N, C-alpha and C positions, 0 to 999 in steps of 0.2 A: 142664232145668237150664241154667245159663249156664257155658260153658266158661271164662269169664274168672275164675271164682272158684277154679279148681283149681290155680293157680300158687302155689308155696310161697315164692318169693323175694320180697324187698321191692323196691319201685320205686327208681329212681335218687333221687327226691326223699327217700324215706325213708332211704336209705343216706347221702345227703348230710347230712341232718339229724343222723343218729347220729354221723357223723364230726365235724360242727361242734360238737356237744354233748359230745364226748369219750366217747360210749357204746361206740364201736368204733374200730378202726384200719384203715387200708388193708391192712395185712398180715393182719389177722384176716378181712376180707372176701375177700381173695385166697386165703387158705388154705381158706376155706369153699367157694369156687368150685372150687378144685383138688380138694378132697375129694369134691365132688359128681361131678366128672368121674371120679375114681378109683372111686367107689362104683358107678358105672354102667359097669363093664367096663373102665375105664382110658381110654375115649375118649368118655365121656358118652353111652353108648348109640349109638355110631356118629356122633355129632355133630361130633367133632373129628378132623382128620387130623394135626394137630400141636399138642401141648400144651407151651408154653414155660414150664415150672415155674420154672426158675432165673431167667429173664428177668423173669417176672411178679413174683416175689417181690423181685427187685432194684428194679423199678419201684415196688413197694408200699412198700418201706423208704424209698426216696428221697421218695416222696410224704409219708409220715409225718414225715420230718425237715423237709421244706419247711413242712408245716402247723404244726409246733411252732415254726417261725421266723416264722409269720404269713403265709406265702406259699401262697395257695389260688387257682390261676389260673381256676378255673371250678367250677360245681356238679358237674362230672364228675370232679374231682380225687380220686384214690385209689380209684375205682370200677372193678371188673373189667368189661371188654367183650371180645367176640370178634370176629374178622375173617374174612370169607369168603375161601376159598383163591384167589379171583380177584385179590386186591390185593397189591401189593408191600409187604413188611415188611422193612426192612434186615436182611440176614444170613440170610433165609429164602428157600427156593425157592418161586416162584409156579407151582404145577402146574396150577391151574385145574381141579382134580378129574380130571386126565388122567395116564396113564402116559407119554404121549409127551413131556411137559415135565418129568417127575419128575427127569430128570438134567440140567436146566438149571442154570446158575450161580445162586447166591443173589443176591437183589436188592441193589443197591448203596445204595439209598436207599428211604425210605418213599414209597408213593403219597401224593398230596397230601391226600386225605381222612384217611389214617392219620396222617400227620404232624400234621395239625391236631388230631386226637383226642389224640395224644401231648402236644402243646403245651397242650391243655386239661387235662392231668393224668390222663387215663384210663389204666388199667392194662390192657395188651393180653395176654390169657392164652393165646391160641392161634388157630389157623386152623380154620375150620369146613368141613365136607364140603359137597359141591355136586354137581349134575348136571354131567357133563363139559362144559367150555367154556360152561356156562350155557345149554345149548340144549335145554330141556324144562321144562314146568311141573309134572312129577310128582315129581322128586327122586330117581329111581333112579340108582345108580352101580355098574356091574358090576365096576369096578376096586377100589373101597374099601369097598363095601357101602352099603346104604341106611340112613340114620338111622332109629331108632325114632321113632314119633310119640307123645310122652308123653301127649298129650291124647286120643288115639284109638288105643289099642293094637291092633295088627294092621292098621292102615291106614297109607297112605303119608303122609309129612310134607309133600308139595308141594315144588316146586322153582322155579327152580334153587337158591335159597338154603336148601336143606333142613337143613343142620347149623345154620345161623343160627336158623331157626325152632325147632328141637329144643333148642338151647342155652338159649333164653329160656323155652320151654314147660316144660323140665325144672327151671327155677329156677337154673341155673348162672350166668347173667348176666341182668341187667335189660334189656339191649339188645345188639344185635349188628349189625355192618355187613353189608349185603347189596347186591345189584345187581338192577335191574329193567329188562328189555328188552321183555317181553311180559307181565309179572306175577310175576316171580321174587322180589319182596319180598311182594307182597300175597297170592299163592296160599299159600305156606307159613304166612303169618300167619293166613289164614282156616282152613286145615286144622289148625293147631296151637292155635287158640283165643287168639291174641294180636293185637297191633296191628302193622300194617305201613304205612310211609309212602313213596310214590313221589313225589319232588318234580318240579317243572318241571326239565327236563334241565339247564339252564344253572346251576341253583342250586349244585350241588356238582361240583367238577372231577373228571373221570374219569382224569386223568393217573396212570399207574402201575397201571392195571387192565387185564387182558387183555380186548380188545374182542370183542363179539359183533356188534353193529350200531351203528356210530357215529351213525346217524340216530335210534336209539331208546334206546340204553343210558342208564340213570340210576343214580346211587348213592343208596341210601336205607337207613334203619335199620328193624329189627324190634325191638319192645319190649313190655314188659309193659303199658304205658299209652301214651296219646297224649303225655303229658308226657315219658315216656322217649324216645320217637321224636323229639319236638321238640327236646329238649335235645341229643341226639346229632346230629341233622341240623344244628342251628345251629352246633355246633362244626365239623362237616365243611364247612359252607358259609363258615366264617370270620366268622360273625355273633355278636352278643351271645348268650351261652348263657343263655336264660331260658325260663320256662314260659309258654306262651300263655294269655291271659285268655279264658276261656270266654264266648261271646256268650249272649244270651238266646234260648232255643229258641222262645219264643212270638213269632210273627210271621215266622219264617223261611219263605222260599219255596223249597220243595224239589220238584224235578222227577223223576219216574220215567219213564224212556225207553220210549215205546210203540214198540218195535222188536224185532228178533229176539233181542236180548240177554236177554229175559225168557222165551224159549222153552226147553223141555226141563228145567225145574227139577224136581228130585226132590221128594218129598213133605215131607221134612224141611226142605229149603231154602225151599220155598214157604211152609210154615207159619211158619218163623222170620222170613222177610221180611215177611209180612203182619202178624205180631205187632209187628215193629219199626216199621212204618209206622203201625200203630194207636197205638202208644205215643207216637210223635212228634206225631201229630194230636191225641191227648189232651192233650199238653203245649203245644198252641197253635200248632204249625207248620202251614203250609198245604202239604199234600202232594198234588200233582196229576200224573196220568199225561198225558204230552204226546208227540205224534209227534216223532221225531228222524230224518228221512230221511238226513242225512249218515252216520249209523251204519250204516243198511241198505245204503248204497252202498259200504262198505269191502270186503266180500268180492269184489264184481265188480272193483273196482280192483286187488286182489291176485291176480286169477285168472291172470295171466301171469307170476307170480313175486312174491316178497316181499322187502322191504328186508333182513330178517334173513338169509334164504338167500343173497342176492346179495352182501351186505357181509361175511358170515362167510366165504363162499367166497373172496372177494378176500384175506382175511387168511390163510386156511388152505390155499390151493391148493399152495403149495410144500411145506408140512409134510405134507400129504396125499400128495403125490407120493413123498415119502421114507418116510413111516411110517404109511401108511393102516391097516396091519394092527393098529396099537396103539390105534386109536379104538374106542370103543363103536360097534358097527355102526349102532345106531339114531340116534346123533348124526351119524356120518359120512354116513349116507344123507340126512339133512335138509340138511347142509351142501352136499353134492354137487348138490342141486337148484338151487343158485345158479349152477352152470355152464351151465344151460340158458337163463338170462335174457339177453336182448339188451340192448345199450346203449339203444336206443330205448325198449324196454319199461321199463327202469329210469327213464329221463327222464320218460316218461308217468306213471309211478307217483309220482315225487317232485313233479311238477307238480300232479297230481290230489290228492295229499295236502295240498298247500298250499291248494288251493281248498276242500277239505272242512274244513280247520282254520278258515278264515275264515268259512265258512258256519255251522259249529258255534258259533263265537264269537258271531256275531250272533244265532243261535237261542236261546242260553242267557244272553244279556246281562241279562235281568231276573230270573234265578233265582239264589239264593244257592248252590245246590249241586244236583248230580244224584245220585240214590240208586238203587242196584241191588244184587243179590247179587254179592259178589266172585267166587264161582264158582257155577255152576248146580247142582252136586251136592256132596254130602259127600265127604270123602276116600275114594277107592276102596281096596279091600283089595289087598294086593300080588299075590295070585294072580289077580286080574282082569286083570293086565297081562302075563300070561305069553306070550300070542300077539302077534306084531307088529301084526296088524290091530286088535286090541283096544287095544293100546298107543297107536297113532297116532290112533285114533278118540277115545279118552278124553283124550289129550293135547290134541287140538284143542278139545274141549269145555271142558276145564279152563282153557285159555288165552283162550278166546273173549271173555269179558267184560272181563278186565283189558287184553288186548292192544289193544282198541279205543281205550283212552285213552292208551296209548303212541303209537299212530298219530296221534291227535289232539293230542298233546303237552299233556296235561292233568295236573296234580298230582292225586293220589288217595290216600285213606287207607282201609285195611281195618280195621273195628272188629269185635270179637267180639260177636255178638248172641245173645240167649237162644234155646236150641235144645232140642228134645225128644229129640235123639239126638246124633250126632257134631257136632263144631264147625261153625259156619256163620259166614261173614263178611258184613258189610254194608259195601259200598263207597260212600264219599262222595267225589264228584269235584268239584274246584274249578275256578277259572278260571286260565288260563295266567299264570304269574308272580305269582299272588296266593296264594303258599304259606302266608304268615302267617295270612291270613284263613281259609284251609282248616283249618289246625291249630286255630284258635280255634273254628271250627264243629264240628270233630270232637271237641274237648274237651267241648263242650256236649252233643253227641249221645251220647257214650260212656256216661254213667251211665243215660241214658234207655232205651237199647236192650239193655243188658247183662242 
């Protein structure tokens, strides 16, 4: 089956068309989203940490009044979206999924990405759950609970943007704002059977978001379709909000990395990946497995410490000194690894990264995109992560394929692809700074692999 067919909510394009033709109103769309949250236990099955019912309805009424007056700022106008708890929203506390920030003062202004969505007319209905401080690919949160995975009951939603993925997969919103440092948009997209887009880092400002790693952090959307992600990302980037035109699949040059990122696939993922490649080849694309030595060099380069650990420790060290007992122990343990990294190791790592980025740019110059499974395994069951050793082992495997492209600073999209079991994601990796081209490629591949 294809997990992409299980979503009940309409896309942003569909909602925008209904609004334009007078078949619905922003208030009606917002009330439906709020009702879906309420029907799933009042928090959307654990997807939401805060539901701004009054604020959302006020935004929706204002949107309907503006539309009646002929003011429609973008295709997002009047459409409900959700925002990860990592981002500032004026008047709300940015807890980043943690108890240690829950008593912080409310934000005085919106994060830049949030402000741009508001200017585009989107209705912000609430804050979504996440792994504490965005430091895990699994989506577990011992403080506020782990969101249910609507596409794979009994299995984890993926993280760190766990609530964002669940919000879209449950049909509450057509898109949600997330962040991606090592896969935190693409992993929950793959695990929840939806689309996730990690842009080139500079495309969307990170101002007003709690940082994890300033070298790697990206702001990106999760959505029902590639178009949902493209529209939301364009608004956050301050670009014209438009749907990308799909390219012709026939003649595309698609590389499959012959490296360790294809190791350890479970049977469901391997079958889905082979099926997707077969469909693309049948559609006229040239799909070739090719060696990619820069990817195989990444683990050794990270062997003396990682950018995420060192940079998160720099941000958290004072807070940890005061309130370490309030952290999720599994998150605190990973942050503390940054204390062991020396300045010279950090410099060697950043220089080595730049060299691998340049090498990879040259190696993939003649390819339109790189294809691989978003995650090597289907979403694990919650009970598989009870022991710390299993948690850290599975977390490393889940993050492996996605984090390589953060390290190499490549934009990437996770597409749901036909699976005989739990949801599986196909990752389409583009060229640095060529995000528009990547989205056009992803829009073309989307119906072929679904």
